[in-house]
OpenMM code with the backbone's topology and positions (N, CA, C; nanometers):
from openmm import Vec3, app, unit

residues = "MET THR THR THR THR THR GLY HIS ASP ALA THR GLY HIS ALA ALA ALA GLY HIS ASP PRO ALA GLU ILE ASP ARG HIS VAL ARG VAL TYR ILE THR VAL PHE VAL ALA LEU MET ALA LEU THR VAL VAL THR VAL ALA VAL SER TYR LEU ASP LEU SER PRO VAL MET ALA VAL VAL VAL ALA LEU PHE ILE ALA THR ILE LYS GLY THR LEU VAL ALA CYS TYR PHE MET HIS LEU ILE SER GLU LYS LYS LEU ILE TYR ALA VAL LEU VAL ILE THR ALA ILE LYS PHE ILE VAL LEU LEU ALA LEU PRO ALA LEU THR HIS GLY ASN SER PHE GLY ILE HIS GLU".split()
positions = [
    Vec3(14.3625, 15.7711, 7.7593),
    Vec3(14.3937, 15.6761, 7.6344),
    Vec3(14.3922, 15.8468, 7.5027),
    Vec3(14.4837, 15.7835, 7.4067),
    Vec3(14.5324, 15.8105, 7.2737),
    Vec3(14.5461, 15.7503, 7.2123),
    Vec3(14.4483, 15.7260, 7.0592),
    Vec3(14.4260, 15.6569, 7.0045),
    Vec3(14.5476, 15.6699, 6.8603),
    Vec3(14.5472, 15.6270, 6.8090),
    Vec3(14.6543, 15.6702, 6.6661),
    Vec3(14.5155, 15.6778, 6.5537),
    Vec3(14.5637, 15.7209, 6.4072),
    Vec3(14.4588, 15.7036, 6.3110),
    Vec3(14.4696, 15.5984, 6.2443),
    Vec3(14.4773, 15.4342, 6.3563),
    Vec3(14.5444, 15.3333, 6.2422),
    Vec3(14.3977, 15.2581, 6.3551),
    Vec3(14.3450, 15.3669, 6.4748),
    Vec3(14.2619, 15.2122, 6.5086),
    Vec3(14.2984, 15.1948, 6.6448),
    Vec3(14.4105, 15.2007, 6.7028),
    Vec3(14.4823, 15.1556, 6.7940),
    Vec3(14.5185, 15.2524, 6.9067),
    Vec3(14.5325, 15.2099, 6.9867),
    Vec3(14.5873, 15.3490, 7.1316),
    Vec3(14.8092, 15.3432, 7.1663),
    Vec3(14.7867, 15.4328, 7.2245),
    Vec3(14.9171, 15.4158, 7.2802),
    Vec3(15.0007, 15.2511, 7.2977),
    Vec3(14.9773, 15.1485, 7.3857),
    Vec3(14.9903, 15.0432, 7.4058),
    Vec3(14.9948, 14.9266, 7.2993),
    Vec3(14.9148, 14.9369, 7.1333),
    Vec3(14.9355, 14.8798, 7.0122),
    Vec3(14.7748, 14.7830, 7.0443),
    Vec3(14.7253, 14.8334, 7.0990),
    Vec3(14.6249, 14.6962, 7.1622),
    Vec3(14.5037, 14.8677, 7.0835),
    Vec3(14.3655, 14.7808, 7.0451),
    Vec3(14.2675, 14.7825, 6.9268),
    Vec3(14.2113, 14.8883, 7.0448),
    Vec3(14.1263, 14.9962, 7.0023),
    Vec3(14.0982, 15.0927, 7.0534),
    Vec3(13.9863, 15.0635, 7.0832),
    Vec3(13.9055, 14.9792, 7.0791),
    Vec3(13.8050, 14.9568, 7.1319),
    Vec3(13.7302, 14.8590, 7.2540),
    Vec3(13.9129, 14.8616, 7.3134),
    Vec3(13.9490, 14.7793, 7.4754),
    Vec3(13.9167, 14.5824, 7.4087),
    Vec3(14.0005, 14.5861, 7.2627),
    Vec3(13.9542, 14.4256, 7.3085),
    Vec3(14.1217, 14.4081, 7.2468),
    Vec3(14.1058, 14.2992, 7.3276),
    Vec3(14.2522, 14.3197, 7.3691),
    Vec3(14.3107, 14.1916, 7.2177),
    Vec3(14.3651, 14.1685, 7.1559),
    Vec3(14.3722, 14.0416, 6.9809),
    Vec3(14.4013, 13.9172, 7.0590),
    Vec3(14.4389, 13.8692, 7.1763),
    Vec3(14.4181, 13.7682, 7.2419),
    Vec3(14.2507, 13.7212, 7.2383),
    Vec3(14.1980, 13.8392, 7.2697),
    Vec3(14.0710, 13.7903, 7.3247),
    Vec3(13.9425, 13.8526, 7.1336),
    Vec3(14.0368, 13.8949, 7.0692),
    Vec3(13.9679, 13.8394, 6.9728),
    Vec3(13.9509, 13.7117, 6.8752),
    Vec3(14.1831, 13.6836, 6.8758),
    Vec3(14.1953, 13.5511, 6.8279),
    Vec3(14.0788, 13.4731, 6.8530),
    Vec3(14.0644, 13.4165, 7.0287),
    Vec3(13.9941, 13.3539, 7.0572),
    Vec3(13.8031, 13.3663, 7.0403),
    Vec3(13.7574, 13.4789, 7.0168),
    Vec3(13.5919, 13.4893, 6.9689),
    Vec3(13.6300, 13.4357, 6.7849),
    Vec3(13.7682, 13.4248, 6.7360),
    Vec3(13.7571, 13.3683, 6.5964),
    Vec3(13.7986, 13.2839, 6.5781),
    Vec3(13.8395, 13.1843, 6.7084),
    Vec3(13.8117, 13.0988, 6.6789),
    Vec3(13.6862, 12.9907, 6.7164),
    Vec3(13.6233, 13.1066, 6.7878),
    Vec3(13.5052, 13.0101, 6.8066),
    Vec3(13.3528, 13.0703, 6.7862),
    Vec3(13.3653, 13.1415, 6.6638),
    Vec3(13.3722, 13.1348, 6.4849),
    Vec3(13.3893, 13.0645, 6.3770),
    Vec3(13.4586, 13.0369, 6.3771),
    Vec3(13.4971, 12.8842, 6.2656),
    Vec3(13.5193, 12.8090, 6.3628),
    Vec3(13.4695, 12.7175, 6.4754),
    Vec3(13.4390, 12.6424, 6.5821),
    Vec3(13.2742, 12.6010, 6.5125),
    Vec3(13.1392, 12.6961, 6.4846),
    Vec3(13.0970, 12.6396, 6.5426),
    Vec3(13.0692, 12.6169, 6.3857),
    Vec3(13.1041, 12.7658, 6.2996),
    Vec3(13.1140, 12.6855, 6.1720),
    Vec3(13.1618, 12.5870, 6.1080),
    Vec3(13.2284, 12.4929, 6.1548),
    Vec3(13.2779, 12.3908, 6.1510),
    Vec3(13.1576, 12.3269, 6.1773),
    Vec3(13.1383, 12.3185, 6.2764),
    Vec3(13.0059, 12.2187, 6.3200),
    Vec3(12.8940, 12.2108, 6.2380),
    Vec3(12.8770, 12.3264, 6.2428),
    Vec3(12.7124, 12.4138, 6.1852),
    Vec3(12.7436, 12.2950, 5.9248),
    Vec3(12.8363, 12.3014, 5.9229),
    Vec3(12.8867, 12.2607, 5.7865),
    Vec3(12.9244, 12.0900, 5.8450),
    Vec3(12.9449, 12.1142, 5.9732),
    Vec3(12.9515, 11.9577, 6.0005),
    Vec3(12.7394, 11.8732, 5.9871),
    Vec3(12.7338, 11.9250, 6.0389),
    Vec3(12.5469, 11.9294, 6.1202),
    Vec3(12.4595, 11.8650, 5.9603),
    Vec3(12.5486, 11.9494, 5.8379),
    Vec3(12.4529, 11.9988, 5.7294),
    Vec3(12.5212, 11.8904, 5.6590),
    Vec3(12.5718, 11.7996, 5.6668),
    Vec3(12.6399, 11.7245, 5.5778),
    Vec3(12.5929, 11.5535, 5.6262),
    Vec3(12.5629, 11.5393, 5.8149),
    Vec3(12.5002, 11.4957, 5.8611),
    Vec3(12.3297, 11.5550, 5.7743),
    Vec3(12.2606, 11.5907, 5.8071),
    Vec3(12.1444, 11.6053, 5.7788),
    Vec3(12.0967, 11.5562, 5.6112),
    Vec3(12.2314, 11.5886, 5.5559),
    Vec3(12.2316, 11.5104, 5.4171),
    Vec3(12.2647, 11.3669, 5.4086),
    Vec3(12.3438, 11.2807, 5.5241),
    Vec3(12.3718, 11.2108, 5.4752),
    Vec3(12.2105, 11.1223, 5.5369),
    Vec3(12.1832, 11.1735, 5.6537),
    Vec3(12.0040, 11.1027, 5.7295),
    Vec3(11.9588, 11.1307, 5.5968),
    Vec3(11.9827, 11.1573, 5.5491),
    Vec3(11.8479, 11.1885, 5.4163),
    Vec3(11.8431, 11.0674, 5.3615),
    Vec3(11.9249, 11.0068, 5.3455),
    Vec3(11.9591, 10.9119, 5.2021),
    Vec3(11.9538, 10.8015, 5.3066),
    Vec3(11.8885, 10.8019, 5.3919),
    Vec3(11.9183, 10.6443, 5.4874),
    Vec3(11.7773, 10.5721, 5.5089),
    Vec3(11.7767, 10.4729, 5.4872),
    Vec3(11.5840, 10.4250, 5.4740),
    Vec3(11.5093, 10.4394, 5.6127),
    Vec3(11.4814, 10.5601, 5.6429),
    Vec3(11.3715, 10.6121, 5.7859),
    Vec3(11.2932, 10.5660, 5.7124),
    Vec3(11.1160, 10.5831, 5.7914),
    Vec3(11.0651, 10.6608, 5.7561),
    Vec3(11.0105, 10.7726, 5.7568),
    Vec3(10.9067, 10.8629, 5.7386),
    Vec3(10.9153, 10.9702, 5.7178),
    Vec3(10.9198, 11.0163, 5.8386),
    Vec3(10.8168, 10.9702, 5.9535),
    Vec3(10.8205, 11.0623, 6.0697),
    Vec3(10.8986, 11.1001, 6.1166),
    Vec3(11.0215, 10.9457, 6.1457),
    Vec3(11.0975, 10.9189, 6.2117),
    Vec3(11.2582, 11.0397, 6.1275),
    Vec3(11.2400, 11.0089, 5.9773),
    Vec3(11.3171, 11.1069, 5.8994),
    Vec3(11.2740, 11.2685, 5.9341),
    Vec3(11.1898, 11.3009, 5.9907),
    Vec3(11.0741, 11.4470, 5.9793),
    Vec3(11.1737, 11.4411, 6.1737),
    Vec3(11.2104, 11.4195, 6.2574),
    Vec3(11.1746, 11.3921, 6.4328),
    Vec3(11.3926, 11.4502, 6.4086),
    Vec3(11.4306, 11.3766, 6.3391),
    Vec3(11.5956, 11.3473, 6.2909),
    Vec3(11.6730, 11.4706, 6.2383),
    Vec3(11.5333, 11.4530, 6.0767),
    Vec3(11.6047, 11.6333, 6.0823),
    Vec3(11.5749, 11.7376, 6.1701),
    Vec3(11.4629, 11.7494, 6.2292),
    Vec3(11.3716, 11.8514, 6.3080),
    Vec3(11.5476, 11.8327, 6.4707),
    Vec3(11.5946, 11.7660, 6.4619),
    Vec3(11.6771, 11.7632, 6.5973),
    Vec3(11.7928, 11.8696, 6.5039),
    Vec3(11.8315, 11.7576, 6.4449),
    Vec3(11.9437, 11.8064, 6.4097),
    Vec3(11.8997, 11.9395, 6.3616),
    Vec3(11.8092, 12.0128, 6.2835),
    Vec3(11.7546, 12.1808, 6.2589),
    Vec3(11.7875, 12.2428, 6.3991),
    Vec3(11.7539, 12.1325, 6.5114),
    Vec3(11.7341, 12.2710, 6.6379),
    Vec3(11.8919, 12.3231, 6.6961),
    Vec3(11.9188, 12.2108, 6.6967),
    Vec3(12.1030, 12.1719, 6.7276),
    Vec3(12.1614, 12.3276, 6.6332),
    Vec3(12.1708, 12.2798, 6.5227),
    Vec3(12.1434, 12.4294, 6.4570),
    Vec3(12.1925, 12.5585, 6.4709),
    Vec3(11.9990, 12.5687, 6.5100),
    Vec3(11.9081, 12.7110, 6.4968),
    Vec3(12.0097, 12.7180, 6.6476),
    Vec3(12.0294, 12.6226, 6.7700),
    Vec3(12.0350, 12.6782, 6.8897),
    Vec3(12.1871, 12.7471, 6.8915),
    Vec3(12.2719, 12.6967, 6.8154),
    Vec3(12.4235, 12.6848, 6.7626),
    Vec3(12.4582, 12.8164, 6.7239),
    Vec3(12.3428, 12.9138, 6.5986),
    Vec3(12.3186, 13.0391, 6.5458),
    Vec3(12.3194, 13.0706, 6.7056),
    Vec3(12.1506, 13.1174, 6.7539),
    Vec3(12.0716, 13.1627, 6.8650),
    Vec3(12.2458, 13.1887, 6.9488),
    Vec3(12.3154, 13.0485, 6.9872),
    Vec3(12.4200, 13.1363, 7.1204),
    Vec3(12.4748, 13.2078, 7.0674),
    Vec3(12.6063, 13.2006, 6.9319),
    Vec3(12.7059, 13.2488, 6.9590),
    Vec3(12.6735, 13.3550, 6.8075),
    Vec3(12.6216, 13.3377, 6.7041),
    Vec3(12.5900, 13.4208, 6.6434),
    Vec3(12.4894, 13.5571, 6.6135),
    Vec3(12.3988, 13.5326, 6.7224),
    Vec3(12.3118, 13.5610, 6.7857),
    Vec3(12.3841, 13.7033, 6.9533),
    Vec3(12.4984, 13.6125, 6.9888),
    Vec3(12.5209, 13.6535, 7.1237),
    Vec3(12.4183, 13.6328, 7.2547),
    Vec3(12.2739, 13.5351, 7.2184),
    Vec3(12.2878, 13.4894, 7.3744),
    Vec3(12.2845, 13.3557, 7.4876),
    Vec3(12.4368, 13.3525, 7.4295),
    Vec3(12.5083, 13.2309, 7.5382),
    Vec3(12.5555, 13.3321, 7.6239),
    Vec3(12.5374, 13.4189, 7.6193),
    Vec3(12.5948, 13.5134, 7.7064),
    Vec3(12.5004, 13.6699, 7.7772),
    Vec3(12.3246, 13.6466, 7.8134),
    Vec3(12.2265, 13.7179, 7.8525),
    Vec3(12.2131, 13.6149, 7.9303),
    Vec3(12.1478, 13.7454, 7.9766),
    Vec3(12.0794, 13.7416, 8.1498),
    Vec3(11.9516, 13.5996, 8.1084),
    Vec3(11.9013, 13.4996, 8.2459),
    Vec3(11.8031, 13.4398, 8.2275),
    Vec3(11.7154, 13.5028, 8.2047),
    Vec3(11.6682, 13.6196, 8.2501),
    Vec3(11.5220, 13.6133, 8.2095),
    Vec3(11.5027, 13.6094, 8.0235),
    Vec3(11.6480, 13.6568, 7.9674),
    Vec3(11.6107, 13.6219, 7.7996),
    Vec3(11.5581, 13.4434, 7.7851),
    Vec3(11.6404, 13.3959, 7.9121),
    Vec3(11.5442, 13.3001, 7.8059),
    Vec3(11.5107, 13.1930, 7.8481),
    Vec3(11.3923, 13.3155, 7.9932),
    Vec3(11.3039, 13.2575, 8.0741),
    Vec3(11.2405, 13.2460, 7.9552),
    Vec3(11.1899, 13.4413, 7.8551),
    Vec3(11.1165, 13.4044, 7.7500),
    Vec3(11.0830, 13.3683, 7.6594),
    Vec3(11.2523, 13.2786, 7.5990),
    Vec3(11.2203, 13.2374, 7.4668),
    Vec3(11.1753, 13.0381, 7.5391),
    Vec3(11.1832, 12.9973, 7.6453),
    Vec3(11.1847, 12.9001, 7.7161),
    Vec3(10.9779, 12.9502, 7.6995),
    Vec3(10.9699, 13.0685, 7.7400),
    Vec3(10.7485, 13.0456, 7.7465),
    Vec3(10.7432, 13.0159, 7.5885),
    Vec3(10.8459, 13.1270, 7.5059),
    Vec3(10.7596, 13.1568, 7.3563),
    Vec3(10.8052, 12.9600, 7.2891),
    Vec3(10.8604, 12.9349, 7.3245),
    Vec3(10.8910, 12.7743, 7.2864),
    Vec3(10.7583, 12.7207, 7.3550),
    Vec3(10.7474, 12.6899, 7.4875),
    Vec3(10.6959, 12.6203, 7.5162),
    Vec3(10.5299, 12.6764, 7.4350),
    Vec3(10.4520, 12.8897, 7.4106),
    Vec3(10.3145, 12.8312, 7.3612),
    Vec3(10.3655, 12.8402, 7.1839),
    Vec3(10.4525, 12.7820, 7.1354),
    Vec3(10.5099, 12.7386, 7.0125),
    Vec3(10.4641, 12.6520, 6.9782),
    Vec3(10.4858, 12.4836, 7.0632),
    Vec3(10.4823, 12.3790, 7.0246),
    Vec3(10.3373, 12.3849, 7.0892),
    Vec3(10.2940, 12.4124, 7.2035),
    Vec3(10.1297, 12.4041, 7.2151),
    Vec3(10.0800, 12.4800, 7.0690),
    Vec3(10.0944, 12.5510, 7.0020),
    Vec3(10.0407, 12.6087, 6.9017),
    Vec3(10.0475, 12.5159, 6.7480),
    Vec3(10.1159, 12.4663, 6.7653),
    Vec3(10.1935, 12.3740, 6.6848),
    Vec3(10.0677, 12.2289, 6.7569),
    Vec3(10.0373, 12.1738, 6.8384),
    Vec3(10.0053, 12.0619, 6.8607),
    Vec3(9.8918, 12.0755, 6.8938),
    Vec3(9.8370, 12.2190, 6.9073),
    Vec3(9.6994, 12.2321, 6.8689),
    Vec3(9.5568, 12.1990, 6.7797),
    Vec3(9.5921, 12.1670, 6.6333),
    Vec3(9.5426, 12.1063, 6.5115),
    Vec3(9.5220, 11.9673, 6.5967),
    Vec3(9.6440, 11.9286, 6.5800),
    Vec3(9.6450, 11.7859, 6.6101),
    Vec3(9.4854, 11.7203, 6.7606),
    Vec3(9.5631, 11.7918, 6.8522),
    Vec3(9.5112, 11.7574, 6.9545),
    Vec3(9.3247, 11.7587, 7.0115),
    Vec3(9.3410, 11.8654, 6.8866),
    Vec3(9.1543, 11.8851, 6.7856),
    Vec3(9.1164, 11.7987, 6.7251),
    Vec3(9.1526, 11.6868, 6.6382),
    Vec3(9.0805, 11.7046, 6.4799),
    Vec3(8.9942, 11.6191, 6.5771),
    Vec3(9.0568, 11.5148, 6.6397),
    Vec3(8.9018, 11.4151, 6.6518),
    Vec3(8.7706, 11.5238, 6.7247),
    Vec3(8.8184, 11.5701, 6.7579),
    Vec3(8.7209, 11.6369, 6.8067),
    Vec3(8.6580, 11.8297, 6.7598),
    Vec3(8.5398, 11.7720, 6.6418),
    Vec3(8.5032, 11.8965, 6.5173),
    Vec3(8.4309, 11.9877, 6.5982),
    Vec3(8.3770, 11.9880, 6.7344),
    Vec3(8.3344, 12.0812, 6.8603),
    Vec3(8.2058, 12.1489, 6.7609),
    Vec3(8.1799, 12.0223, 6.7178),
    Vec3(8.0412, 12.0697, 6.6088),
    Vec3(8.0089, 12.0783, 6.4957),
    Vec3(8.1237, 12.1203, 6.4305),
    Vec3(8.1093, 12.0759, 6.3260),
    Vec3(8.0991, 11.9604, 6.2305),
    Vec3(8.0124, 11.9743, 6.1287),
    Vec3(7.9191, 11.8175, 6.1287),
    Vec3(7.9865, 11.8234, 5.9436),
    Vec3(8.0733, 11.7852, 5.8740),
    Vec3(8.0991, 11.7454, 5.7504),
    Vec3(7.9849, 11.6845, 5.6297),
] * unit.nanometer
topology = app.Topology()
chain = topology.addChain("A")
for resn in residues:
    res = topology.addResidue(resn, chain)
    for name in ("N", "CA", "C"):
        topology.addAtom(name, app.Element.getBySymbol(name[0]), res)
């Protein structure tokens, strides 16, 4: 396949092998994800004005942040098309992270023999 100086082959397609329709589809996905992230940001700000208890406000904010982080990881970091092994490593990492975060709360009542 020969390419011209404009980066397109003789059929007019991009030299990298991407069909223009496929590029348009990817751009639409990125724009949709961007709009979803902006909408979730607006929701986060709107929730901050609600009269929620501090614990509930944190839970809602973390839930929204988790959705936003998942969108970024899946689409902008291209993890949506990764193999199952990547997901297994991600789940194991998330479980260990949750355990590490919960560990101080679980051991707070038990001082392990340390007296203050």
